[in-house]
C-alpha positions in Angstrom: 31.5 -107.3 -49.1 30.4 -107.9 -45.5 33.5 -106.0 -44.2 32.6 -103.0 -46.4 29.0 -103.0 -45.2 30.2 -103.3 -41.6 32.5 -100.3 -42.2 29.6 -98.3 -43.5 27.5 -99.2 -40.5 30.2 -98.1 -38.1 30.6 -94.8 -39.9 26.8 -94.3 -39.8 26.6 -95.1 -36.1 29.4 -92.7 -35.3 27.8 -90.0 -37.4 24.5 -90.6 -35.5 26.3 -90.3 -32.1 28.1 -87.1 -33.1 24.8 -85.6 -34.3 23.3 -86.5 -31.0 26.1 -84.8 -29.1 25.8 -81.7 -31.2 22.2 -81.4 -30.3 22.9 -81.5 -26.6 21.6 -78.5 -24.8 24.2 -75.8 -24.0 24.8 -75.5 -20.3 23.7 -72.2 -18.7 26.8 -70.4 -17.6 26.8 -68.1 -14.5 29.8 -65.9 -13.7 30.3 -64.6 -10.2 32.4 -61.6 -9.3 32.8 -61.3 -5.5 34.7 -58.3 -4.2 36.4 -60.0 -1.2 36.1 -62.9 1.1 34.4 -62.3 4.4 31.6 -63.9 6.3 28.7 -61.8 4.9 29.6 -62.0 1.2 30.5 -65.7 1.5 27.1 -66.3 3.0 25.3 -64.5 0.3 27.1 -66.6 -2.3 26.1 -69.8 -0.5 22.5 -68.7 -0.3 22.5 -68.0 -4.0 23.9 -71.4 -4.9 21.4 -73.2 -2.6 18.4 -71.4 -4.1 19.5 -72.6 -7.5 19.9 -76.1 -6.2 16.4 -76.0 -4.7 15.1 -75.1 -8.1 16.9 -78.0 -9.7 19.9 -76.1 -11.1 23.2 -77.7 -10.0 26.7 -76.6 -10.8 28.3 -79.1 -13.1 25.1 -80.8 -14.1 22.8 -78.4 -15.8 24.5 -75.1 -15.0 28.1 -74.0 -14.8 29.3 -71.5 -12.2 32.6 -69.6 -12.6 33.2 -68.2 -9.1 35.9 -65.4 -8.9 37.2 -63.4 -6.0 38.6 -59.9 -6.6 40.6 -59.7 -3.3 39.2 -56.3 -2.5 41.0 -54.8 -5.5 39.1 -52.7 -8.0 41.4 -53.4 -10.9 41.1 -57.1 -10.2 37.3 -56.7 -10.1 37.5 -55.0 -13.5 39.6 -57.8 -14.9 37.3 -60.5 -13.7 34.3 -58.6 -15.1 35.9 -58.5 -18.5 36.8 -62.2 -18.4 33.3 -63.2 -17.5 31.9 -61.2 -20.4 34.4 -62.5 -22.9 33.8 -66.1 -21.7 30.1 -65.7 -22.8 28.4 -66.0 -19.5 24.6 -66.1 -19.7 24.2 -64.4 -16.3 26.6 -62.6 -14.0 26.2 -62.3 -10.2 28.1 -59.4 -8.7 28.6 -59.4 -4.9 29.2 -56.0 -3.3 29.0 -52.5 -4.9 32.6 -52.2 -6.5 32.2 -55.6 -8.1 28.8 -54.7 -9.4 30.0 -51.5 -10.9 32.9 -53.3 -12.6 30.5 -55.8 -14.2 27.9 -53.1 -15.1 30.7 -51.2 -16.9 31.8 -54.3 -18.8 28.5 -55.2 -20.4 25.1 -53.7 -21.2 23.8 -56.9 -22.7 24.3 -59.8 -20.3 21.8 -60.0 -17.4 23.5 -59.0 -14.1 22.2 -59.6 -10.6 23.8 -57.8 -7.8 23.7 -58.5 -4.1 25.2 -57.0 -0.9 24.7 -53.5 -2.5 23.0 -51.0 -0.2 21.5 -48.7 -2.9 21.8 -49.9 -6.5 20.3 -46.6 -7.8 22.6 -44.5 -5.7 25.6 -46.5 -7.0 24.5 -45.8 -10.6 23.7 -49.4 -11.4 20.0 -49.0 -12.2 17.7 -46.2 -13.3 15.6 -46.7 -10.1 15.4 -49.4 -7.5 11.7 -49.9 -8.4 12.2 -50.0 -12.2 15.8 -50.9 -13.0 15.3 -50.4 -16.8 18.4 -52.1 -18.0 20.5 -55.3 -17.7 21.0 -54.9 -13.9 18.7 -55.9 -11.0 19.2 -57.9 -7.7 18.9 -57.4 -4.0 19.9 -54.7 -1.5 21.6 -55.3 1.9 20.2 -52.1 3.3 20.5 -52.6 7.0 18.3 -51.0 9.8 20.9 -48.3 10.5 18.6 -46.4 12.8 18.0 -49.5 14.9 21.7 -50.1 15.1 22.4 -46.6 16.3 19.5 -47.0 18.8 21.2 -50.3 19.9 24.2 -48.2 21.1 21.9 -46.2 23.4 20.3 -49.4 24.7 23.5 -51.2 25.5 25.6 -48.1 26.4 23.1 -45.6 27.9 25.9 -43.2 28.9 27.5 -43.1 25.5 27.9 -39.6 24.0 30.6 -39.8 21.3 30.5 -42.5 18.6 33.1 -43.0 15.8 31.8 -44.3 12.5 34.5 -46.5 11.0 34.4 -47.1 7.3 36.4 -47.1 4.0 36.2 -43.7 2.3 36.0 -45.3 -1.2 33.0 -47.5 -0.6 29.7 -46.0 -1.9 27.7 -48.4 0.3 29.3 -47.1 3.4 28.9 -43.4 2.6 25.2 -43.9 2.3 25.0 -45.6 5.6 27.2 -43.0 7.3 24.7 -40.3 6.3 21.8 -42.4 7.7 23.8 -43.0 10.9 24.4 -39.2 11.3 20.7 -38.5 11.0 19.8 -41.2 13.5 22.6 -40.0 15.9 21.0 -36.6 16.0 17.7 -38.2 17.0 19.4 -40.0 19.9 21.7 -37.1 21.0 24.9 -38.8 20.0 27.9 -36.9 18.6 29.4 -38.6 15.5 33.0 -38.6 14.5 34.0 -40.1 11.1 37.1 -42.4 11.1 38.1 -43.4 7.6 40.6 -45.8 6.1 41.5 -46.4 2.4 42.6 -50.0 2.9 42.9 -52.7 5.6 46.5 -51.7 6.4 45.3 -48.5 8.0 42.8 -50.0 10.3 45.0 -50.6 13.3 46.4 -47.1 13.4 43.0 -45.4 12.9 41.2 -47.5 15.6 44.1 -46.9 18.0 43.7 -43.1 17.4 40.2 -43.3 18.8 41.2 -44.6 22.2 40.1 -42.3 24.9 38.2 -40.1 22.4 34.9 -42.0 21.8 32.6 -44.2 23.9 31.8 -46.6 21.0 32.6 -47.4 17.4 29.9 -48.1 14.8 30.9 -50.0 11.6 28.4 -50.1 8.8 28.3 -53.0 6.3 31.7 -52.0 4.9 33.7 -54.6 3.0 37.1 -53.3 3.9 36.3 -53.1 7.6 34.5 -56.5 7.5 37.6 -58.2 5.9 39.8 -56.6 8.6 37.3 -57.0 11.5 39.8 -59.1 13.5 42.1 -56.2 13.7 39.3 -53.7 14.5 38.2 -56.0 17.4 41.8 -56.6 18.7 42.5 -52.9 19.0 39.1 -51.7 20.1 38.5 -54.3 22.7 41.9 -53.9 24.2 41.2 -50.2 24.6 37.7 -50.9 26.1 35.8 -49.5 23.1 32.6 -51.4 22.2 32.0 -52.0 18.5 28.5 -52.0 17.2 28.4 -53.6 13.8 26.4 -53.6 10.6 26.1 -57.4 10.3 26.5 -60.7 12.1 29.8 -61.8 10.7 31.5 -58.7 12.1 30.1 -59.6 15.5 31.3 -63.2 15.2 34.8 -61.8 14.5 35.0 -59.7 17.6 32.3 -57.0 17.5 29.9 -56.5 20.4 26.5 -56.6 18.8 24.3 -55.9 15.8 20.8 -55.8 14.7 21.1 -56.8 11.1 20.1 -58.9 8.1 20.9 -62.5 7.3 23.2 -62.5 4.2 22.5 -66.1 3.5 18.8 -65.3 3.2 19.7 -62.3 1.0 21.7 -64.6 -1.3 18.8 -67.0 -1.5 16.5 -64.2 -2.5 19.0 -63.3 -5.3 19.2 -66.9 -6.3 15.4 -67.0 -6.7 15.7 -64.0 -9.0 18.3 -66.0 -11.1 15.9 -68.9 -11.4 13.3 -66.5 -13.0 15.8 -65.3 -15.5 17.0 -68.8 -16.4 13.4 -69.8 -17.0 12.7 -66.6 -18.9 10.0 -65.7 -16.5 11.4 -62.2 -15.8 14.0 -59.7 -17.1 16.3 -57.5 -15.2 14.7 -54.4 -16.8 11.4 -55.0 -15.1 12.5 -56.9 -12.0 12.6 -54.4 -9.0 15.5 -54.5 -6.5 14.3 -56.7 -3.6 14.9 -56.4 0.1 14.6 -58.7 3.1 11.7 -58.1 5.4 11.7 -56.9 9.0 11.3 -60.4 10.3 14.7 -61.3 8.7 16.5 -58.7 10.9 18.0 -60.4 14.0 19.8 -59.3 17.1 23.3 -60.9 17.5 25.4 -60.3 20.6 29.0 -61.5 21.4 28.8 -62.6 25.0 32.5 -63.2 25.3 33.3 -59.7 24.2 30.6 -58.3 26.5 32.3 -60.1 29.4 35.7 -58.8 28.4 34.4 -55.2 28.3 32.3 -55.6 31.5 29.0 -54.9 29.7 25.7 -56.3 30.7 22.8 -56.4 28.1 19.4 -55.2 29.2 17.2 -58.2 29.9 14.3 -56.9 27.7 16.7 -56.6 24.8 17.5 -60.3 24.9 13.9 -61.4 25.2 
């Protein structure tokens, strides 16, 4: 009889344990679709994760992050987007415009936060940047394009012709190119567009600019950023200074930029995610956010400047 009672007790205890497991809170799942690996996008992801940590949300403990890279391929970005939706993610972070468009096309229900997107409304992701109105919100990496064009005139006062180097399929870049053209008119610079469709074309296109332009301007273009080492190799060997859209491109061989901090941009997006996790806000009413003027910083590559024989104005470095 004692053995039977003991058996019943064991079964009861197991049942109690299983019941306790079944009541365990479901882990909040965040899917990430990043277009390509390069310094700026990687920094935005790190900032996003760190902002979540600061709020007490740690991957593997109380949240689960599925981090995917699309290798700068739109079909891969679309496949990742479908996977994240089918896996039942509670929130999806999309890094860069093509990745954001892929995710937005894959679901109208799951909350989506975007980052490293210049103009979410212009890219068709939200109804307006002030009032998104749907399941997409996030942060913009709109850079101070006018200040970057002005930087060319400060560093290279004799410059007249500037090539804008970008990928013809990136919506982000097209928006910045129009802004650059407008600013160039203000500073009496003649703009030439130099486009590529993929990184394999960069070397030939940059080489074709030798002897034709005084400088190259690269906006925050993902294709150019991922191939910046090639841009720098060809441009610098031909004595063409490259003014960039963001710091990572300068670190990889550009001359200078006046741009945003993508780590801070990622943190700002992470803070938005915390509000969604805590149900303090929804994407429909959460406006697209931007970094403030104090978050713009001047970055110069002194090694490249020495190679090109360029001296920066003292007041610029103060």
